[in-house]
PDB file of N, H, CA, C and O in Angstrom:
ATOM      1  N   UNK A   1      64.397  56.419  80.093  1.00  0.00           N
ATOM      2  CA  UNK A   1      65.295  55.521  80.755  1.00  0.00           C
ATOM      3  C   UNK A   1      66.709  55.503  80.064  1.00  0.00           C
ATOM      4  O   UNK A   1      67.754  55.448  80.712  1.00  0.00           O
ATOM      5  N   UNK A   2      66.653  55.553  78.751  1.00  0.00           N
ATOM      6  H   UNK A   2      65.804  55.598  78.224  1.00  0.00           H
ATOM      7  CA  UNK A   2      67.882  55.518  77.991  1.00  0.00           C
ATOM      8  C   UNK A   2      68.678  56.836  78.368  1.00  0.00           C
ATOM      9  O   UNK A   2      69.889  56.805  78.583  1.00  0.00           O
ATOM     10  N   UNK A   3      67.953  57.952  78.434  1.00  0.00           N
ATOM     11  H   UNK A   3      66.968  57.977  78.260  1.00  0.00           H
ATOM     12  CA  UNK A   3      68.588  59.223  78.727  1.00  0.00           C
ATOM     13  C   UNK A   3      69.239  59.230  80.115  1.00  0.00           C
ATOM     14  O   UNK A   3      70.316  59.800  80.285  1.00  0.00           O
ATOM     15  N   UNK A   4      68.586  58.592  81.124  1.00  0.00           N
ATOM     16  H   UNK A   4      67.711  58.128  80.986  1.00  0.00           H
ATOM     17  CA  UNK A   4      69.235  58.509  82.441  1.00  0.00           C
ATOM     18  C   UNK A   4      70.445  57.636  82.410  1.00  0.00           C
ATOM     19  O   UNK A   4      71.423  57.929  83.098  1.00  0.00           O
ATOM     20  N   UNK A   5      70.431  56.557  81.631  1.00  0.00           N
ATOM     21  H   UNK A   5      69.636  56.319  81.071  1.00  0.00           H
ATOM     22  CA  UNK A   5      71.595  55.688  81.431  1.00  0.00           C
ATOM     23  C   UNK A   5      72.776  56.529  80.823  1.00  0.00           C
ATOM     24  O   UNK A   5      73.916  56.481  81.285  1.00  0.00           O
ATOM     25  N   UNK A   6      72.428  57.267  79.802  1.00  0.00           N
ATOM     26  H   UNK A   6      71.502  57.306  79.427  1.00  0.00           H
ATOM     27  CA  UNK A   6      73.410  58.126  79.207  1.00  0.00           C
ATOM     28  C   UNK A   6      73.997  59.163  80.185  1.00  0.00           C
ATOM     29  O   UNK A   6      75.210  59.366  80.242  1.00  0.00           O
ATOM     30  N   UNK A   7      73.127  59.792  80.929  1.00  0.00           N
ATOM     31  H   UNK A   7      72.142  59.627  80.882  1.00  0.00           H
ATOM     32  CA  UNK A   7      73.599  60.771  81.854  1.00  0.00           C
ATOM     33  C   UNK A   7      74.535  60.174  82.884  1.00  0.00           C
ATOM     34  O   UNK A   7      75.561  60.768  83.214  1.00  0.00           O
ATOM     35  N   UNK A   8      74.201  59.041  83.376  1.00  0.00           N
ATOM     36  H   UNK A   8      73.368  58.558  83.107  1.00  0.00           H
ATOM     37  CA  UNK A   8      75.006  58.447  84.395  1.00  0.00           C
ATOM     38  C   UNK A   8      76.363  57.816  83.905  1.00  0.00           C
ATOM     39  O   UNK A   8      77.300  57.581  84.667  1.00  0.00           O
ATOM     40  N   UNK A   9      76.369  57.573  82.586  1.00  0.00           N
ATOM     41  H   UNK A   9      75.608  57.764  81.967  1.00  0.00           H
ATOM     42  CA  UNK A   9      77.591  57.037  81.969  1.00  0.00           C
ATOM     43  C   UNK A   9      78.463  58.123  81.473  1.00  0.00           C
ATOM     44  O   UNK A   9      79.515  57.822  80.909  1.00  0.00           O
ATOM     45  N   UNK A  10      78.115  59.375  81.634  1.00  0.00           N
ATOM     46  H   UNK A  10      77.261  59.620  82.092  1.00  0.00           H
ATOM     47  CA  UNK A  10      78.803  60.524  81.103  1.00  0.00           C
ATOM     48  C   UNK A  10      78.674  60.719  79.609  1.00  0.00           C
ATOM     49  O   UNK A  10      79.576  61.223  78.940  1.00  0.00           O
ATOM     50  N   UNK A  11      77.492  60.293  79.094  1.00  0.00           N
ATOM     51  H   UNK A  11      76.760  59.884  79.638  1.00  0.00           H
ATOM     52  CA  UNK A  11      77.175  60.378  77.675  1.00  0.00           C
ATOM     53  C   UNK A  11      78.246  59.685  76.828  1.00  0.00           C
ATOM     54  O   UNK A  11      78.622  60.200  75.775  1.00  0.00           O
ATOM     55  N   UNK A  12      78.735  58.542  77.265  1.00  0.00           N
ATOM     56  H   UNK A  12      78.429  58.124  78.120  1.00  0.00           H
ATOM     57  CA  UNK A  12      79.757  57.804  76.453  1.00  0.00           C
ATOM     58  C   UNK A  12      79.258  57.381  75.139  1.00  0.00           C
ATOM     59  O   UNK A  12      80.065  57.391  74.209  1.00  0.00           O
ATOM     60  N   UNK A  13      77.975  56.989  74.910  1.00  0.00           N
ATOM     61  H   UNK A  13      77.320  56.982  75.665  1.00  0.00           H
ATOM     62  CA  UNK A  13      77.506  56.544  73.702  1.00  0.00           C
ATOM     63  C   UNK A  13      77.076  57.564  72.678  1.00  0.00           C
ATOM     64  O   UNK A  13      76.925  57.241  71.499  1.00  0.00           O
ATOM     65  N   UNK A  14      76.867  58.852  73.136  1.00  0.00           N
ATOM     66  H   UNK A  14      76.989  59.114  74.094  1.00  0.00           H
ATOM     67  CA  UNK A  14      76.440  59.831  72.209  1.00  0.00           C
ATOM     68  C   UNK A  14      77.245  61.071  72.096  1.00  0.00           C
ATOM     69  O   UNK A  14      76.957  61.933  71.266  1.00  0.00           O
ATOM     70  N   UNK A  15      78.275  61.185  72.933  1.00  0.00           N
ATOM     71  H   UNK A  15      78.509  60.485  73.608  1.00  0.00           H
ATOM     72  CA  UNK A  15      79.008  62.490  73.026  1.00  0.00           C
ATOM     73  C   UNK A  15      79.878  62.755  71.725  1.00  0.00           C
ATOM     74  O   UNK A  15      80.352  63.864  71.481  1.00  0.00           O
ATOM     75  N   UNK A  16      80.041  61.685  70.940  1.00  0.00           N
ATOM     76  H   UNK A  16      79.656  60.784  71.138  1.00  0.00           H
ATOM     77  CA  UNK A  16      80.785  61.909  69.680  1.00  0.00           C
ATOM     78  C   UNK A  16      79.931  62.571  68.605  1.00  0.00           C
ATOM     79  O   UNK A  16      80.471  63.002  67.586  1.00  0.00           O
ATOM     80  N   UNK A  17      78.581  62.669  68.800  1.00  0.00           N
ATOM     81  H   UNK A  17      78.142  62.319  69.628  1.00  0.00           H
ATOM     82  CA  UNK A  17      77.688  63.276  67.791  1.00  0.00           C
ATOM     83  C   UNK A  17      77.714  64.839  67.908  1.00  0.00           C
ATOM     84  O   UNK A  17      77.966  65.406  68.971  1.00  0.00           O
ATOM     85  N   UNK A  18      77.438  65.485  66.754  1.00  0.00           N
ATOM     86  H   UNK A  18      77.233  65.024  65.891  1.00  0.00           H
ATOM     87  CA  UNK A  18      77.272  66.899  66.768  1.00  0.00           C
ATOM     88  C   UNK A  18      75.895  67.188  67.412  1.00  0.00           C
ATOM     89  O   UNK A  18      75.025  66.318  67.407  1.00  0.00           O
ATOM     90  N   UNK A  19      75.689  68.431  67.978  1.00  0.00           N
ATOM     91  H   UNK A  19      76.397  69.138  67.982  1.00  0.00           H
ATOM     92  CA  UNK A  19      74.402  68.758  68.543  1.00  0.00           C
ATOM     93  C   UNK A  19      73.199  68.557  67.607  1.00  0.00           C
ATOM     94  O   UNK A  19      72.140  68.090  68.024  1.00  0.00           O
ATOM     95  N   UNK A  20      73.392  68.920  66.341  1.00  0.00           N
ATOM     96  H   UNK A  20      74.253  69.299  66.002  1.00  0.00           H
ATOM     97  CA  UNK A  20      72.304  68.805  65.387  1.00  0.00           C
ATOM     98  C   UNK A  20      71.963  67.324  65.177  1.00  0.00           C
ATOM     99  O   UNK A  20      70.790  66.957  65.113  1.00  0.00           O
ATOM    100  N   UNK A  21      72.975  66.495  65.072  1.00  0.00           N
ATOM    101  H   UNK A  21      73.928  66.793  65.123  1.00  0.00           H
ATOM    102  CA  UNK A  21      72.756  65.016  64.911  1.00  0.00           C
ATOM    103  C   UNK A  21      72.083  64.449  66.147  1.00  0.00           C
ATOM    104  O   UNK A  21      71.213  63.583  66.057  1.00  0.00           O
ATOM    105  N   UNK A  22      72.501  64.956  67.314  1.00  0.00           N
ATOM    106  H   UNK A  22      73.208  65.660  67.387  1.00  0.00           H
ATOM    107  CA  UNK A  22      71.952  64.442  68.581  1.00  0.00           C
ATOM    108  C   UNK A  22      70.506  64.787  68.641  1.00  0.00           C
ATOM    109  O   UNK A  22      69.699  63.939  69.023  1.00  0.00           O
ATOM    110  N   UNK A  23      70.115  66.020  68.276  1.00  0.00           N
ATOM    111  H   UNK A  23      70.770  66.709  67.966  1.00  0.00           H
ATOM    112  CA  UNK A  23      68.705  66.343  68.298  1.00  0.00           C
ATOM    113  C   UNK A  23      67.910  65.599  67.321  1.00  0.00           C
ATOM    114  O   UNK A  23      66.856  65.050  67.640  1.00  0.00           O
ATOM    115  N   UNK A  24      68.422  65.567  66.066  1.00  0.00           N
ATOM    116  H   UNK A  24      69.278  66.013  65.806  1.00  0.00           H
ATOM    117  CA  UNK A  24      67.655  64.934  65.038  1.00  0.00           C
ATOM    118  C   UNK A  24      67.549  63.366  65.118  1.00  0.00           C
ATOM    119  O   UNK A  24      66.517  62.791  64.770  1.00  0.00           O
ATOM    120  N   UNK A  25      68.610  62.721  65.571  1.00  0.00           N
ATOM    121  H   UNK A  25      69.448  63.188  65.853  1.00  0.00           H
ATOM    122  CA  UNK A  25      68.575  61.297  65.578  1.00  0.00           C
ATOM    123  C   UNK A  25      68.378  60.663  66.954  1.00  0.00           C
ATOM    124  O   UNK A  25      68.193  59.450  67.050  1.00  0.00           O
ATOM    125  N   UNK A  26      68.414  61.461  68.012  1.00  0.00           N
ATOM    126  H   UNK A  26      68.564  62.446  67.934  1.00  0.00           H
ATOM    127  CA  UNK A  26      68.267  60.839  69.337  1.00  0.00           C
ATOM    128  C   UNK A  26      67.129  61.467  70.187  1.00  0.00           C
ATOM    129  O   UNK A  26      66.297  60.755  70.750  1.00  0.00           O
ATOM    130  N   UNK A  27      67.116  62.769  70.259  1.00  0.00           N
ATOM    131  H   UNK A  27      67.791  63.347  69.801  1.00  0.00           H
ATOM    132  CA  UNK A  27      66.152  63.449  71.156  1.00  0.00           C
ATOM    133  C   UNK A  27      64.743  63.407  70.549  1.00  0.00           C
ATOM    134  O   UNK A  27      63.792  63.033  71.235  1.00  0.00           O
ATOM    135  N   UNK A  28      64.595  63.795  69.246  1.00  0.00           N
ATOM    136  H   UNK A  28      65.367  64.099  68.689  1.00  0.00           H
ATOM    137  CA  UNK A  28      63.243  63.829  68.598  1.00  0.00           C
ATOM    138  C   UNK A  28      62.616  62.481  68.607  1.00  0.00           C
ATOM    139  O   UNK A  28      61.486  62.354  69.078  1.00  0.00           O
ATOM    140  N   UNK A  29      63.285  61.434  68.108  1.00  0.00           N
ATOM    141  H   UNK A  29      64.203  61.537  67.726  1.00  0.00           H
ATOM    142  CA  UNK A  29      62.667  60.122  68.143  1.00  0.00           C
ATOM    143  C   UNK A  29      62.276  59.609  69.508  1.00  0.00           C
ATOM    144  O   UNK A  29      61.213  59.002  69.642  1.00  0.00           O
ATOM    145  N   UNK A  30      63.106  59.830  70.550  1.00  0.00           N
ATOM    146  H   UNK A  30      63.970  60.323  70.441  1.00  0.00           H
ATOM    147  CA  UNK A  30      62.809  59.417  71.833  1.00  0.00           C
ATOM    148  C   UNK A  30      61.595  60.244  72.456  1.00  0.00           C
ATOM    149  O   UNK A  30      60.779  59.708  73.206  1.00  0.00           O
ATOM    150  N   UNK A  31      61.538  61.520  72.109  1.00  0.00           N
ATOM    151  H   UNK A  31      62.200  61.955  71.499  1.00  0.00           H
ATOM    152  CA  UNK A  31      60.474  62.412  72.541  1.00  0.00           C
ATOM    153  C   UNK A  31      59.146  61.967  72.015  1.00  0.00           C
ATOM    154  O   UNK A  31      58.127  62.076  72.697  1.00  0.00           O
ATOM    155  N   UNK A  32      59.149  61.447  70.760  1.00  0.00           N
ATOM    156  H   UNK A  32      59.977  61.358  70.206  1.00  0.00           H
ATOM    157  CA  UNK A  32      57.869  60.938  70.233  1.00  0.00           C
ATOM    158  C   UNK A  32      57.283  59.780  71.039  1.00  0.00           C
ATOM    159  O   UNK A  32      56.063  59.644  71.138  1.00  0.00           O
ATOM    160  N   UNK A  33      58.119  58.979  71.591  1.00  0.00           N
ATOM    161  H   UNK A  33      59.109  59.090  71.510  1.00  0.00           H
ATOM    162  CA  UNK A  33      57.679  57.833  72.431  1.00  0.00           C
ATOM    163  C   UNK A  33      56.995  58.384  73.707  1.00  0.00           C
ATOM    164  O   UNK A  33      56.263  57.632  74.350  1.00  0.00           O
ATOM    165  N   UNK A  34      57.188  59.591  74.079  1.00  0.00           N
ATOM    166  H   UNK A  34      57.783  60.202  73.556  1.00  0.00           H
ATOM    167  CA  UNK A  34      56.568  60.254  75.253  1.00  0.00           C
ATOM    168  C   UNK A  34      55.270  61.010  74.844  1.00  0.00           C
ATOM    169  O   UNK A  34      54.251  60.934  75.531  1.00  0.00           O
ATOM    170  N   UNK A  35      55.341  61.719  73.739  1.00  0.00           N
ATOM    171  H   UNK A  35      56.168  61.782  73.181  1.00  0.00           H
ATOM    172  CA  UNK A  35      54.225  62.542  73.353  1.00  0.00           C
ATOM    173  C   UNK A  35      53.089  61.690  72.846  1.00  0.00           C
ATOM    174  O   UNK A  35      51.948  61.886  73.265  1.00  0.00           O
ATOM    175  N   UNK A  36      53.352  60.767  71.975  1.00  0.00           N
ATOM    176  H   UNK A  36      54.278  60.608  71.635  1.00  0.00           H
ATOM    177  CA  UNK A  36      52.242  59.911  71.349  1.00  0.00           C
ATOM    178  C   UNK A  36      51.408  59.120  72.400  1.00  0.00           C
ATOM    179  O   UNK A  36      50.180  59.208  72.420  1.00  0.00           O
ATOM    180  N   UNK A  37      52.087  58.365  73.248  1.00  0.00           N
ATOM    181  H   UNK A  37      53.084  58.293  73.231  1.00  0.00           H
ATOM    182  CA  UNK A  37      51.323  57.522  74.218  1.00  0.00           C
ATOM    183  C   UNK A  37      50.603  58.454  75.275  1.00  0.00           C
ATOM    184  O   UNK A  37      49.542  58.113  75.797  1.00  0.00           O
ATOM    185  N   UNK A  38      51.205  59.586  75.546  1.00  0.00           N
ATOM    186  H   UNK A  38      52.067  59.863  75.121  1.00  0.00           H
ATOM    187  CA  UNK A  38      50.533  60.429  76.517  1.00  0.00           C
ATOM    188  C   UNK A  38      49.299  61.081  75.952  1.00  0.00           C
ATOM    189  O   UNK A  38      48.351  61.310  76.703  1.00  0.00           O
ATOM    190  N   UNK A  39      49.253  61.385  74.710  1.00  0.00           N
ATOM    191  H   UNK A  39      50.024  61.199  74.100  1.00  0.00           H
ATOM    192  CA  UNK A  39      48.063  61.852  73.986  1.00  0.00           C
ATOM    193  C   UNK A  39      47.025  60.731  73.986  1.00  0.00           C
ATOM    194  O   UNK A  39      45.863  60.992  74.300  1.00  0.00           O
ATOM    195  N   UNK A  40      47.372  59.575  73.669  1.00  0.00           N
ATOM    196  H   UNK A  40      48.316  59.364  73.414  1.00  0.00           H
ATOM    197  CA  UNK A  40      46.401  58.414  73.612  1.00  0.00           C
ATOM    198  C   UNK A  40      45.847  58.158  75.007  1.00  0.00           C
ATOM    199  O   UNK A  40      44.655  57.872  75.123  1.00  0.00           O
ATOM    200  N   UNK A  41      46.649  58.245  76.086  1.00  0.00           N
ATOM    201  H   UNK A  41      47.616  58.478  75.992  1.00  0.00           H
ATOM    202  CA  UNK A  41      46.141  58.030  77.373  1.00  0.00           C
ATOM    203  C   UNK A  41      45.038  59.122  77.712  1.00  0.00           C
ATOM    204  O   UNK A  41      43.992  58.846  78.299  1.00  0.00           O
ATOM    205  N   UNK A  42      45.366  60.310  77.306  1.00  0.00           N
ATOM    206  H   UNK A  42      46.216  60.535  76.829  1.00  0.00           H
ATOM    207  CA  UNK A  42      44.334  61.409  77.560  1.00  0.00           C
ATOM    208  C   UNK A  42      43.061  61.123  76.800  1.00  0.00           C
ATOM    209  O   UNK A  42      41.983  61.185  77.391  1.00  0.00           O
ATOM    210  N   UNK A  43      43.130  60.810  75.512  1.00  0.00           N
ATOM    211  H   UNK A  43      44.006  60.759  75.031  1.00  0.00           H
ATOM    212  CA  UNK A  43      41.966  60.599  74.636  1.00  0.00           C
ATOM    213  C   UNK A  43      41.144  59.441  75.168  1.00  0.00           C
ATOM    214  O   UNK A  43      39.942  59.568  75.399  1.00  0.00           O
ATOM    215  N   UNK A  44      41.818  58.292  75.361  1.00  0.00           N
ATOM    216  H   UNK A  44      42.795  58.189  75.173  1.00  0.00           H
ATOM    217  CA  UNK A  44      41.115  57.061  75.842  1.00  0.00           C
ATOM    218  C   UNK A  44      40.526  57.244  77.175  1.00  0.00           C
ATOM    219  O   UNK A  44      39.409  56.790  77.420  1.00  0.00           O
ATOM    220  N   UNK A  45      41.238  57.905  78.079  1.00  0.00           N
ATOM    221  H   UNK A  45      42.146  58.273  77.880  1.00  0.00           H
ATOM    222  CA  UNK A  45      40.721  58.115  79.385  1.00  0.00           C
ATOM    223  C   UNK A  45      39.448  59.018  79.394  1.00  0.00           C
ATOM    224  O   UNK A  45      38.493  58.775  80.131  1.00  0.00           O
ATOM    225  N   UNK A  46      39.490  60.096  78.515  1.00  0.00           N
ATOM    226  H   UNK A  46      40.265  60.294  77.916  1.00  0.00           H
ATOM    227  CA  UNK A  46      38.325  60.893  78.334  1.00  0.00           C
ATOM    228  C   UNK A  46      37.109  60.129  77.772  1.00  0.00           C
ATOM    229  O   UNK A  46      35.981  60.366  78.204  1.00  0.00           O
ATOM    230  N   UNK A  47      37.328  59.240  76.836  1.00  0.00           N
ATOM    231  H   UNK A  47      38.244  59.047  76.484  1.00  0.00           H
ATOM    232  CA  UNK A  47      36.275  58.413  76.238  1.00  0.00           C
ATOM    233  C   UNK A  47      35.707  57.452  77.336  1.00  0.00           C
ATOM    234  O   UNK A  47      34.494  57.251  77.403  1.00  0.00           O
ATOM    235  N   UNK A  48      36.530  56.900  78.137  1.00  0.00           N
ATOM    236  H   UNK A  48      37.515  57.064  78.083  1.00  0.00           H
ATOM    237  CA  UNK A  48      36.091  55.987  79.182  1.00  0.00           C
ATOM    238  C   UNK A  48      35.274  56.705  80.231  1.00  0.00           C
ATOM    239  O   UNK A  48      34.226  56.215  80.652  1.00  0.00           O
ATOM    240  N   UNK A  49      35.724  57.811  80.637  1.00  0.00           N
ATOM    241  H   UNK A  49      36.575  58.209  80.295  1.00  0.00           H
ATOM    242  CA  UNK A  49      34.896  58.696  81.598  1.00  0.00           C
ATOM    243  C   UNK A  49      33.608  59.080  80.990  1.00  0.00           C
ATOM    244  O   UNK A  49      32.577  59.013  81.660  1.00  0.00           O
ATOM    245  N   UNK A  50      33.600  59.485  79.745  1.00  0.00           N
ATOM    246  H   UNK A  50      34.438  59.539  79.201  1.00  0.00           H
ATOM    247  CA  UNK A  50      32.388  59.841  79.034  1.00  0.00           C
ATOM    248  C   UNK A  50      31.424  58.622  79.025  1.00  0.00           C
ATOM    249  O   UNK A  50      30.259  58.756  79.400  1.00  0.00           O
ATOM    250  N   UNK A  51      31.897  57.483  78.611  1.00  0.00           N
ATOM    251  H   UNK A  51      32.843  57.374  78.306  1.00  0.00           H
ATOM    252  CA  UNK A  51      31.073  56.272  78.640  1.00  0.00           C
ATOM    253  C   UNK A  51      30.504  55.873  79.971  1.00  0.00           C
ATOM    254  O   UNK A  51      29.358  55.432  80.057  1.00  0.00           O
ATOM    255  N   UNK A  52      31.304  56.026  81.027  1.00  0.00           N
ATOM    256  H   UNK A  52      32.235  56.385  80.957  1.00  0.00           H
ATOM    257  CA  UNK A  52      30.870  55.710  82.387  1.00  0.00           C
ATOM    258  C   UNK A  52      29.810  56.699  82.811  1.00  0.00           C
ATOM    259  O   UNK A  52      28.844  56.298  83.461  1.00  0.00           O
ATOM    260  N   UNK A  53      29.937  57.957  82.482  1.00  0.00           N
ATOM    261  H   UNK A  53      30.721  58.282  81.954  1.00  0.00           H
ATOM    262  CA  UNK A  53      28.953  59.006  82.849  1.00  0.00           C
ATOM    263  C   UNK A  53      27.634  58.688  82.127  1.00  0.00           C
ATOM    264  O   UNK A  53      26.578  58.796  82.750  1.00  0.00           O
ATOM    265  N   UNK A  54      27.646  58.314  80.883  1.00  0.00           N
ATOM    266  H   UNK A  54      28.504  58.227  80.377  1.00  0.00           H
ATOM    267  CA  UNK A  54      26.458  58.014  80.170  1.00  0.00           C
ATOM    268  C   UNK A  54      25.818  56.756  80.705  1.00  0.00           C
ATOM    269  O   UNK A  54      24.592  56.704  80.811  1.00  0.00           O
ATOM    270  N   UNK A  55      26.586  55.740  81.046  1.00  0.00           N
ATOM    271  H   UNK A  55      27.582  55.782  80.959  1.00  0.00           H
ATOM    272  CA  UNK A  55      26.000  54.449  81.561  1.00  0.00           C
ATOM    273  C   UNK A  55      25.420  54.677  82.997  1.00  0.00           C
ATOM    274  O   UNK A  55      24.421  54.056  83.360  1.00  0.00           O
ATOM    275  N   UNK A  56      26.031  55.535  83.775  1.00  0.00           N
ATOM    276  H   UNK A  56      26.842  56.039  83.480  1.00  0.00           H
ATOM    277  CA  UNK A  56      25.511  55.609  85.182  1.00  0.00           C
ATOM    278  C   UNK A  56      24.307  56.561  85.213  1.00  0.00           C
ATOM    279  O   UNK A  56      23.571  56.527  86.200  1.00  0.00           O
ATOM    280  N   UNK A  57      24.055  57.408  84.204  1.00  0.00           N
ATOM    281  H   UNK A  57      24.653  57.435  83.403  1.00  0.00           H
ATOM    282  CA  UNK A  57      22.985  58.338  84.274  1.00  0.00           C
ATOM    283  C   UNK A  57      23.353  59.633  85.013  1.00  0.00           C
ATOM    284  O   UNK A  57      22.472  60.435  85.320  1.00  0.00           O
ATOM    285  N   UNK A  58      24.624  59.841  85.297  1.00  0.00           N
ATOM    286  H   UNK A  58      25.341  59.189  85.048  1.00  0.00           H
ATOM    287  CA  UNK A  58      25.089  61.063  86.001  1.00  0.00           C
ATOM    288  C   UNK A  58      24.811  62.252  85.176  1.00  0.00           C
ATOM    289  O   UNK A  58      25.004  62.233  83.961  1.00  0.00           O
ATOM    290  N   UNK A  59      24.330  63.364  85.846  1.00  0.00           N
ATOM    291  H   UNK A  59      24.173  63.380  86.834  1.00  0.00           H
ATOM    292  CA  UNK A  59      24.066  64.561  85.134  1.00  0.00           C
ATOM    293  C   UNK A  59      24.877  65.749  85.614  1.00  0.00           C
ATOM    294  O   UNK A  59      24.780  66.831  85.034  1.00  0.00           O
ATOM    295  N   UNK A  60      25.681  65.575  86.666  1.00  0.00           N
ATOM    296  H   UNK A  60      25.761  64.696  87.137  1.00  0.00           H
ATOM    297  CA  UNK A  60      26.368  66.727  87.221  1.00  0.00           C
ATOM    298  C   UNK A  60      27.835  66.797  86.940  1.00  0.00           C
ATOM    299  O   UNK A  60      28.400  67.888  87.011  1.00  0.00           O
ATOM    300  N   UNK A  61      28.523  65.660  86.611  1.00  0.00           N
ATOM    301  H   UNK A  61      28.064  64.773  86.554  1.00  0.00           H
ATOM    302  CA  UNK A  61      29.946  65.711  86.370  1.00  0.00           C
ATOM    303  C   UNK A  61      30.250  66.324  85.061  1.00  0.00           C
ATOM    304  O   UNK A  61      29.372  66.462  84.210  1.00  0.00           O
ATOM    305  N   UNK A  62      31.504  66.703  84.877  1.00  0.00           N
ATOM    306  H   UNK A  62      32.217  66.591  85.568  1.00  0.00           H
ATOM    307  CA  UNK A  62      31.983  67.289  83.576  1.00  0.00           C
ATOM    308  C   UNK A  62      31.823  66.338  82.445  1.00  0.00           C
ATOM    309  O   UNK A  62      31.388  66.755  81.372  1.00  0.00           O
ATOM    310  N   UNK A  63      32.154  65.056  82.614  1.00  0.00           N
ATOM    311  H   UNK A  63      32.508  64.717  83.486  1.00  0.00           H
ATOM    312  CA  UNK A  63      31.955  64.101  81.474  1.00  0.00           C
ATOM    313  C   UNK A  63      30.415  63.938  81.180  1.00  0.00           C
ATOM    314  O   UNK A  63      30.023  63.763  80.026  1.00  0.00           O
ATOM    315  N   UNK A  64      29.619  63.993  82.167  1.00  0.00           N
ATOM    316  H   UNK A  64      29.937  64.135  83.104  1.00  0.00           H
ATOM    317  CA  UNK A  64      28.158  63.920  81.876  1.00  0.00           C
ATOM    318  C   UNK A  64      27.679  65.124  81.091  1.00  0.00           C
ATOM    319  O   UNK A  64      26.885  64.961  80.165  1.00  0.00           O
ATOM    320  N   UNK A  65      28.136  66.344  81.425  1.00  0.00           N
ATOM    321  H   UNK A  65      28.781  66.476  82.177  1.00  0.00           H
ATOM    322  CA  UNK A  65      27.749  67.534  80.737  1.00  0.00           C
ATOM    323  C   UNK A  65      28.192  67.452  79.303  1.00  0.00           C
ATOM    324  O   UNK A  65      27.461  67.897  78.419  1.00  0.00           O
ATOM    325  N   UNK A  66      29.398  66.882  79.021  1.00  0.00           N
ATOM    326  H   UNK A  66      29.992  66.520  79.740  1.00  0.00           H
ATOM    327  CA  UNK A  66      29.896  66.724  77.671  1.00  0.00           C
ATOM    328  C   UNK A  66      29.071  65.725  76.943  1.00  0.00           C
ATOM    329  O   UNK A  66      28.827  65.881  75.747  1.00  0.00           O
ATOM    330  N   UNK A  67      28.618  64.674  77.636  1.00  0.00           N
ATOM    331  H   UNK A  67      28.815  64.548  78.608  1.00  0.00           H
ATOM    332  CA  UNK A  67      27.733  63.635  76.979  1.00  0.00           C
ATOM    333  C   UNK A  67      26.442  64.253  76.591  1.00  0.00           C
ATOM    334  O   UNK A  67      25.932  63.962  75.509  1.00  0.00           O
ATOM    335  N   UNK A  68      25.852  65.133  77.451  1.00  0.00           N
ATOM    336  H   UNK A  68      26.265  65.370  78.330  1.00  0.00           H
ATOM    337  CA  UNK A  68      24.609  65.728  77.104  1.00  0.00           C
ATOM    338  C   UNK A  68      24.683  66.684  75.984  1.00  0.00           C
ATOM    339  O   UNK A  68      23.732  66.819  75.215  1.00  0.00           O
ATOM    340  N   UNK A  69      25.797  67.366  75.863  1.00  0.00           N
ATOM    341  H   UNK A  69      26.570  67.257  76.488  1.00  0.00           H
ATOM    342  CA  UNK A  69      26.083  68.275  74.735  1.00  0.00           C
ATOM    343  C   UNK A  69      26.135  67.463  73.431  1.00  0.00           C
ATOM    344  O   UNK A  69      25.534  67.830  72.421  1.00  0.00           O
ATOM    345  N   UNK A  70      26.899  66.314  73.497  1.00  0.00           N
ATOM    346  H   UNK A  70      27.387  66.017  74.317  1.00  0.00           H
ATOM    347  CA  UNK A  70      26.972  65.445  72.351  1.00  0.00           C
ATOM    348  C   UNK A  70      25.589  64.953  71.915  1.00  0.00           C
ATOM    349  O   UNK A  70      25.274  64.984  70.726  1.00  0.00           O
ATOM    350  N   UNK A  71      24.784  64.513  72.836  1.00  0.00           N
ATOM    351  H   UNK A  71      25.041  64.487  73.802  1.00  0.00           H
ATOM    352  CA  UNK A  71      23.484  64.017  72.582  1.00  0.00           C
ATOM    353  C   UNK A  71      22.553  65.075  71.943  1.00  0.00           C
ATOM    354  O   UNK A  71      21.775  64.776  71.037  1.00  0.00           O
ATOM    355  N   UNK A  72      22.664  66.318  72.450  1.00  0.00           N
ATOM    356  H   UNK A  72      23.297  66.561  73.186  1.00  0.00           H
ATOM    357  CA  UNK A  72      21.837  67.424  71.874  1.00  0.00           C
ATOM    358  C   UNK A  72      22.182  67.652  70.466  1.00  0.00           C
ATOM    359  O   UNK A  72      21.319  67.862  69.614  1.00  0.00           O
ATOM    360  N   UNK A  73      23.545  67.611  70.196  1.00  0.00           N
ATOM    361  H   UNK A  73      24.247  67.441  70.889  1.00  0.00           H
ATOM    362  CA  UNK A  73      24.016  67.843  68.777  1.00  0.00           C
ATOM    363  C   UNK A  73      23.554  66.778  67.855  1.00  0.00           C
ATOM    364  O   UNK A  73      23.241  67.037  66.693  1.00  0.00           O
ATOM    365  N   UNK A  74      23.506  65.561  68.366  1.00  0.00           N
ATOM    366  H   UNK A  74      23.761  65.351  69.310  1.00  0.00           H
ATOM    367  CA  UNK A  74      23.081  64.429  67.492  1.00  0.00           C
ATOM    368  C   UNK A  74      21.609  64.507  67.129  1.00  0.00           C
ATOM    369  O   UNK A  74      21.219  63.985  66.084  1.00  0.00           O
ATOM    370  N   UNK A  75      20.783  65.133  67.942  1.00  0.00           N
ATOM    371  H   UNK A  75      21.100  65.557  68.790  1.00  0.00           H
ATOM    372  CA  UNK A  75      19.333  65.095  67.724  1.00  0.00           C
ATOM    373  C   UNK A  75      18.892  66.247  66.793  1.00  0.00           C
ATOM    374  O   UNK A  75      17.706  66.380  66.493  1.00  0.00           O
TER     375      UNK A  75
END
C-alpha cells in the first residue's frame, strides 16, 4: 500500500535516496512483511487441513494421505 502511494505521488518521499539505500532501507523491510505472513498462512492452512482430514476420517484427499504417512512414521 505504501508502495502504491509512493508511485502515485511520483516517489516524492523516497526519490532523494540512492538505489542501494532504497533497497536496503525501504524495499527489503517492506518485502519481509509480505514473505513472512504468506509463509505462516501456508503452514497454518496446511495444519488446519491436516487436522480436518484426521477428524473426518477421510482417506482419499491429499491431507489425509499426509496424515496417514505421519501416523505410520509415529508407530
